[in-house]
C-alpha positions, 0 to 999 in steps of 0.5 A: 163680839170680838174674834178670840186671840189664840196661840200659833200652830207649832209642832212638838218641841224636842223636849216633848219627845224622848231624847232617844226614841224606841225604834220602830219595832220596839213601839211596835212591840209595846202596841202588841202587849195584850195586858197593859196597865193604866201606867203603860197606857199612858206611856203608849200615848207618850210614845205617840210622837216617837213613831217614825214610820206609819206601820208603828203608828198604826199599830200603836193607834190600834193598841190605844183603840184597845185601852179604856177611853184613852183616846176619848180625850180630844188632846190625845186625838189632836196628837194622834191626828198630828203625828199622822199629818207628820208622817204624810197621811193627811188621810188618816189625819183627816179621819181622826178628826172625823171621828172626834166627836166635840173637836175643838178649835185647836184641833181645826188649827192643827189639821187646817195647818198641816194641810196648809203646809202641805199644799192641800190648799182646797182640802183646807178649804173644804175643811173650814166649811165643814168646821162652821158646821160642826165646830162654829165656835172654831170659826171665830178662832184668829188662827183658824181664820187666817189659815183659811184665808191663806188656803183661799189665797192659794187655792184661788177660791176668793168667793169663799174668801170674802164670805169669810171677810163678812163673818169678821165684820160680823163678828165686830172686827179682828185683830191685825194678823186676820187683817193682814190676811185679808189685805193679802187675800184681796191683792191676790184677787186683783181687788185693790180697792178692798185691799185698801180698805182693809189695809187702812183698818189694820190698827198696828200695820208692821212689815207685813200689812206693807208688804202686803199691800205695796206687793198686791199693787206691783203684781197687779201692774201698778208699779208706782203705787208700789214704790209710793207704799214703800216710801210711805212705809219707811216714812212710817219707820217700818223696818223692811224685810226680804219680801219687801226688797224683792217686791220693790226690785219687781216694781223697779224692773216693771218701770225700767227704773234704774236710779230708783234701782240702784237706791233700793240696791243701796237700801239692800246693802244698808240694811245687810240683806245682799246675801239673801239668794232672792234679793240677789235674784231679784237685783240681777233681774231688776239690772237686766230689765234695765239694760244694764246688763253689765251692773248685773254681772258685777252683782253676779260676781260678788256673789260668795255661793251661786245656787241654780236660780242665780245662775239662770237668772244671770242667763236669763239676763244675758238672753233677754238683752240680746247677749247670747254669746255671753249666756252661753259662756256662762252656762258653759263655765267650768266653775258652775258644772256642779250646777244641774239646769232646771227647765228654765235654765235649758229654755233660756239656752235654746232661745240663745241658741234661736238669736244666733240662728245656729241649728247645730247649737239647738239641736245640741242643747235639745239632747241635753234637755232630753238627757236632764228630763226637761221635756215634758215642761211647756216653756223647754217645748215652747222654746224649742218650736221657737228655735227650730222656727228661726233656724228655717227648721220648720219640719222640726218645729212643727214635730216638736209642736205637734208633740205638745199634747195639751197645747197652751196659747204660748205653743201656738203663738210660737209656730205661727210666728215661726211660720211668718217669719219663714214667709209662710203666712197662709200656713200661719193664719190656718194655725189661728184658725186651728187654735180657735177651733180647738177652744182656745182664746187667741191672745194679743200675741196671736193676733200680732202674728196673724197681722204679720202673716198678712204682712207676709202675704201682702194681703190688705183685705184679711189684714183689715179683718184681723183689725176688726177683730182686735177692736172687737176683743179689745186689744187696740190698747196693745202696743204691739197690736198697734205696730203690727197695724202700721207695718201691715198699712205702711207695708200695703201702701195704705199710708193714711190708715196708718196715720190714723192708727199712729194718731189714736195711739196713746202709749207711743215708743222708739218702736211704734215711731220708727214703723210710722217713720218707715212708713213715710220711707217706703212711700218715697215721702222723706220729708214726712220721715224727717218731719216725724223724727224731729217731732219724735225728738220733741216728745222725748222719745230716745230712738233706735237703730232702726230709726236711724236706718229710716232717716238715713234712708230718707236723706240719701233719696232727698239729697240731704247730705249735710243733714245726713252726716249730722243724723249719722254723727249724732248716734253715738254722740247723743243717743249711745248708739254704735253704728251698724253695717246697715247705717254705714251702707245708708251713709256710703248711699247718702253720699255716692248717690248726690256724686260725692264717690270720692268722699264716700270711698274715703268714708268706707277705707276709714270704717271702724270694721271691714266694710260688708257687700251691703256697704260696696253695693251702695257705692256701686250704686252711686257709681252706676248713677254717675257713670264712674267705671273706674269706681264701680270696678274697684267696688265689684272686685271688693265684693267678689274678694268677700265672696270669691265663690259667688258668681253674682259679682262676677255677672255685675262686672260683666254687665258692668263693662257691657254697659260702657261698651267694653265687650273685650273685658265682658267676654273675658270675664265670662269665660274665666267664669266658665272655666272656673265653674262658676255659674249663676243660678237664674233668678238667685242673687247674693248681693245685699242679702247680709245681716247689718 
């Protein structure tokens, strides 16, 4: 038995309602006429769509109840329930349907359609359950079935959706419209096997069929499969919709597939879809995820009309690519002053403030968020916790955290990370236990934060307990967990355990390689660091800045000056990495440790930036190793000039003179410090405290 085809649900056409509908008061006046004729009763029925308020509709409804059987007809009652639903009174609409003696499939189509449109998906599923009892014939209606499947997807009632599929099979199949709904339902449920089976049974696949299947694959993490389906769709000569393009751009973003993303961008332009705001937002996200924020900005600048979604997407792109100043500049640009930020915008700008470690700016954005009423948003509160923690304002971070009534795992993770980053490992572990006591299941990031706390405490015993926890709860496939374990074992001098973790990893990136290379360096095995670096290059892994810091440090400790120079020069030449102050400091250390102080000084003088304390500190260390007083004196003077109010450098100079028996100069510096009121605090030093 094949399911009956049916027309789609629609709202009344303009021709079905008067060009100039009577005012509500005149409808009520007609409704209050106590002696209607048959003709006037029919007129009352025709006036139903003209009721602009619930009051006038209820008055007319009451008058119709007094007519002789006028509301007994199914069409009249269906029109009445539709009018109630159109005015937002779904309960009264459902009451009209429930009071209908023998409702037909069309009445259920109308009621289900209004419920789905209003977002009352659970109510729509409940209505369909009741419908199967009251009107079994309606269960075979294609439109009713597709509406019910849509309600199952949006209410996540996939069990009932599977029951409907069974009913379709028993009825002998369905048309493509229903099969498309089944594909979408299974894909949203994460059951791609059954989604594919339903997809293969669609008689005439259209753009909806293909988009449902490929978007389902992408949403379930199979981005490559989604792109394969897109290519098959093109070979099938099916024209992509804007929803198709949004999905495949999301796949490119997931894969960081810049080449594919640019090809899709060209296809978007070719099909005339570049003006669609959802596609534009997806393009911005794709370029940002591919670390091509400049290309994202080019797309953004070409937009004729920028709305809140596009503006926020560009700000998010800047923040994700560690360009917080650009994000703030766009946020404050006068061109977009009329756009009111939403919770995502505010949370993103708070994250930009966190990246800058700029507490006053973060507090200002916090105040803007309060004024705009975005503080009830979890994403804003979590961003605030993270910002205050990164700005070392843990009291404020904890205050925001404790005000969150229903804390999700993201909130707990933000606070735990804040404690760990500020050297408060015990507090972070206490929070981990609190979260479990309150019934929340820690996720992979929670375990990463706990392992970071163990690193902070240098507690290998507790760290191994969390390693066992990660194994027990199947977190060991997570690359962030493995990287955190590498850091733990390396920092706790357990290189064999770190090596075992590294060898067992199936998915390695530049961060994991960096952690392992750094581990060898921390144990003084510079040769091991360099061997691992060469192995990394053979694996076609692009090294990052941290890897080069570890390698240059290894070259320094082994006296490999020539190799160090080659690695340093390869950063920009072969890997498009601009050396930071840390890399220059490492390179100076390579030359200074080897006794090449003249060469090191010339290198410093030719730097493209002003040498910082870390650079001069590396140079000074070489001067001490090789007893070069004249160079050491020059280094300390440069360091003191950078921070004239800091006593540490004058103490260094005094100690340097003392070590060479220059007591007179040492005493002169000490007296000058006393005259200037420069007193070194015991146990404190500024030397080396510099961001690279």
